[in-house]
C-alpha positions as CSV (number, residue, x, y, z in Angstrom):
1,M,-36.9,23.1,8.1
2,E,-34.0,21.4,9.7
3,R,-30.9,23.6,9.8
4,Q,-27.9,22.2,8.0
5,R,-25.0,21.6,10.3
6,G,-21.3,21.4,9.4
7,P,-19.1,18.6,10.7
8,R,-18.7,18.6,14.5
9,R,-15.3,19.6,15.5
10,K,-13.5,16.9,17.5
11,R,-12.4,18.0,21.0
12,S,-8.7,17.8,21.7
13,K,-7.4,15.4,24.4
14,S,-6.4,18.4,26.5
15,S,-10.0,19.8,26.3
16,D,-11.4,16.4,27.3
17,R,-9.0,16.3,30.3
18,W,-10.0,19.8,31.3
19,L,-13.7,19.0,31.1
20,T,-13.2,15.8,33.1
21,R,-11.2,17.6,35.7
22,Q,-13.9,20.4,36.0
23,R,-16.6,17.8,36.5
24,K,-14.7,16.3,39.4
25,D,-13.3,19.5,41.0
26,P,-15.1,20.3,44.3
27,F,-14.5,24.0,44.0
28,A,-15.8,24.2,40.4
29,K,-18.9,22.3,41.5
30,L,-19.3,24.7,44.5
31,A,-18.9,27.8,42.3
32,A,-21.6,26.5,39.9
33,K,-23.9,25.6,42.8
34,T,-23.6,29.0,44.6
35,G,-23.6,31.2,41.4
36,R,-20.0,32.3,41.6
37,V,-18.4,33.5,38.4
38,S,-15.6,30.9,38.7
39,R,-13.7,28.7,41.2
40,A,-11.1,31.5,41.4
41,H,-13.4,33.2,43.9
42,Y,-12.4,30.6,46.6
43,K,-8.7,31.1,46.0
44,L,-8.9,34.8,46.9
45,E,-11.4,34.2,49.7
46,Q,-9.0,31.7,51.3
47,L,-6.1,34.1,50.9
48,D,-8.1,37.0,52.3
49,Q,-9.2,34.9,55.3
50,R,-5.7,34.0,56.1
51,F,-4.0,37.4,55.5
52,R,-6.8,39.9,56.0
53,L,-6.1,41.5,52.7
54,L,-9.4,43.4,52.1
55,K,-11.5,45.8,54.1
56,P,-14.1,48.5,53.4
57,G,-12.8,51.7,51.8
58,M,-9.7,50.3,50.2
59,R,-8.3,51.3,46.8
60,V,-7.5,48.1,44.8
61,L,-6.0,47.4,41.4
62,E,-6.9,44.0,39.9
63,L,-4.8,42.7,36.9
64,G,-6.1,39.9,34.8
65,A,-9.7,40.4,36.0
66,A,-11.6,38.2,33.5
67,P,-13.8,36.2,33.9
68,G,-14.5,38.2,37.1
69,G,-14.3,35.7,40.0
70,W,-12.0,37.9,42.0
71,T,-13.7,41.1,40.9
72,R,-17.0,40.2,42.5
73,Y,-15.4,39.1,45.7
74,V,-13.3,42.3,46.0
75,E,-16.4,44.5,45.3
76,D,-18.2,42.9,48.1
77,R,-15.3,43.3,50.6
78,I,-14.3,46.9,49.9
79,E,-17.7,48.5,50.2
80,P,-18.7,51.0,51.4
81,G,-16.3,53.6,50.1
82,G,-13.9,51.4,48.2
83,M,-12.5,51.8,44.7
84,L,-11.6,48.9,42.4
85,I,-9.8,49.3,39.1
86,A,-10.1,46.1,37.1
87,V,-7.9,45.6,34.0
88,D,-8.2,42.9,31.3
89,E,-8.3,42.7,27.5
90,R,-11.5,40.7,27.8
91,P,-14.9,42.1,28.9
92,V,-15.8,41.6,32.6
93,S,-19.1,42.3,34.2
94,V,-18.5,44.7,37.1
95,G,-20.5,46.5,39.7
96,G,-21.3,50.2,39.6
97,G,-18.4,51.2,41.8
98,T,-15.8,49.5,39.8
99,V,-13.9,51.0,36.8
100,L,-13.1,48.4,34.1
101,L,-10.1,49.3,31.9
102,Q,-10.4,47.0,28.9
103,G,-7.0,46.7,27.3
104,L,-3.5,45.3,27.8
105,F,-1.9,46.2,31.1
106,G,1.6,47.6,30.8
107,T,0.7,49.9,27.8
108,A,1.1,53.6,28.2
109,E,-2.7,54.1,27.5
110,I,-3.7,51.9,30.4
111,D,-1.1,53.3,32.7
112,N,-2.2,56.8,32.0
113,K,-5.8,55.9,32.7
114,I,-4.8,54.5,36.1
115,D,-2.9,57.7,36.9
116,D,-6.0,59.7,36.0
117,L,-8.2,57.6,38.2
118,L,-6.0,57.7,41.2
119,Q,-5.0,61.4,41.0
120,G,-2.0,60.9,43.1
121,R,-3.6,58.7,45.7
122,G,-1.8,55.4,46.5
123,L,-3.3,51.9,46.2
124,D,-3.8,49.7,49.3
125,L,-3.6,46.5,47.3
126,V,-2.5,45.2,43.9
127,L,-3.9,41.8,42.9
128,S,-2.7,39.8,39.9
129,D,-4.3,36.6,38.7
130,M,-2.6,37.0,35.3
131,A,-1.5,33.9,33.5
132,P,0.0,33.3,30.1
133,N,-1.8,31.5,27.3
134,I,-0.3,28.0,27.5
135,S,1.7,26.9,24.5
136,G,2.8,23.6,25.9
137,I,6.5,24.6,25.7
138,R,7.3,24.7,29.4
139,A,10.3,27.1,29.2
140,A,8.5,29.6,27.1
141,D,5.3,29.4,29.2
142,Q,7.4,30.0,32.4
143,A,9.2,33.0,30.8
144,R,5.8,34.5,30.0
145,S,4.5,33.8,33.5
146,M,7.5,35.6,35.0
147,A,7.1,38.6,32.6
148,L,3.5,38.9,34.0
149,A,4.7,38.7,37.6
150,E,7.2,41.5,36.8
151,L,4.4,43.6,35.4
152,A,2.5,43.2,38.6
153,E,5.6,44.1,40.6
154,A,6.0,47.3,38.5
155,A,2.4,48.2,39.1
156,A,3.0,48.0,42.9
157,D,6.2,49.9,42.6
158,R,4.4,52.7,40.8
159,W,1.1,53.0,42.7
160,L,1.2,51.1,46.0
161,K,1.2,53.3,49.1
162,E,3.5,52.8,52.0
163,G,2.4,49.7,54.0
164,G,0.3,48.3,51.1
165,S,0.1,44.7,49.8
166,L,0.7,42.8,46.6
167,V,-0.7,39.4,45.7
168,V,0.6,37.7,42.5
169,K,0.0,34.3,40.9
170,V,3.2,32.7,40.0
171,F,4.2,29.3,38.7
172,Q,7.0,27.2,40.2
173,G,9.9,27.2,37.8
174,E,12.9,29.1,36.5
175,G,13.1,32.7,37.6
176,V,10.7,32.5,40.6
177,E,13.4,32.5,43.3
178,D,15.2,35.5,41.9
179,W,11.9,37.4,41.7
180,I,10.9,36.4,45.2
181,R,14.3,37.7,46.5
182,R,13.6,41.0,44.9
183,I,10.1,41.2,46.3
184,R,11.3,40.4,49.8
185,S,13.6,43.4,49.6
186,K,10.7,45.7,49.1
187,Y,8.2,44.4,51.7
188,G,8.2,43.8,55.4
189,A,6.5,40.4,55.2
190,F,6.3,37.8,52.5
191,R,4.7,34.4,52.1
192,Q,4.4,32.0,49.2
193,V,1.2,29.9,49.6
194,K,-1.1,27.5,47.7
195,P,-4.7,27.9,48.7
196,E,-6.8,24.8,49.1
197,A,-8.9,25.9,46.1
198,S,-5.8,25.5,43.8
199,R,-5.7,22.2,42.1
200,P,-3.2,19.8,43.8
201,D,-1.4,19.1,40.5
202,S,-1.1,22.7,39.5
203,R,2.2,24.5,39.7
204,E,0.5,27.8,40.6
205,M,1.3,29.5,43.8
206,F,0.4,32.9,45.2
207,A,3.0,35.4,46.4
208,V,1.6,37.5,49.2
209,A,3.8,40.5,50.1
210,R,2.7,43.0,52.7
211,A,4.0,46.2,54.4
212,F,5.4,47.8,51.2
213,R,8.4,50.0,51.7
214,A,7.8,52.9,49.3
215,K,10.8,54.7,47.9
216,G,12.2,57.0,50.5
217,G,10.3,55.2,53.2
């Protein structure tokens, strides 16, 4: 018996544009061909190749882990002996050595779980690929983006060890320059870069801060 179907939902123009862009995007095609979780893999790979962010044995906190493109890359780079704590509200497929905290970063519950996992040991690297759900209202979206950047900054302030690194996705717009000035005051080296794998028309950039100066350091 043929199953009765409801009316097909018409795709929005923005969805059509996204699908068209995905079909043409060389890194999306490469991710599909090579079995990567997402094209985001190549952004982190390019940042890592340029700044040598990851090595075996490191302790890493990843914020905004879903769908897992960065997670898989980090897992491969920090073994053997590394520790990855991945945080996201959405489920993420992780390897056996990774701890997934499914919840909203910045809540006391998640913060306490990170404290328990680290047991006073500092992190080597904080990664944030967090981005707001886009409303289409640019000022509001930018404010949400900066709030997420500040959460990543706070995570680094709390758990990063002396000399550690912070990588944060930011979007060009209001508030970025003030945030960068504050980050520069806490780290010995800072670069704002756009990996080749980022779409040319995207406002996204990645802030790469290294040589963290811990309080009292």
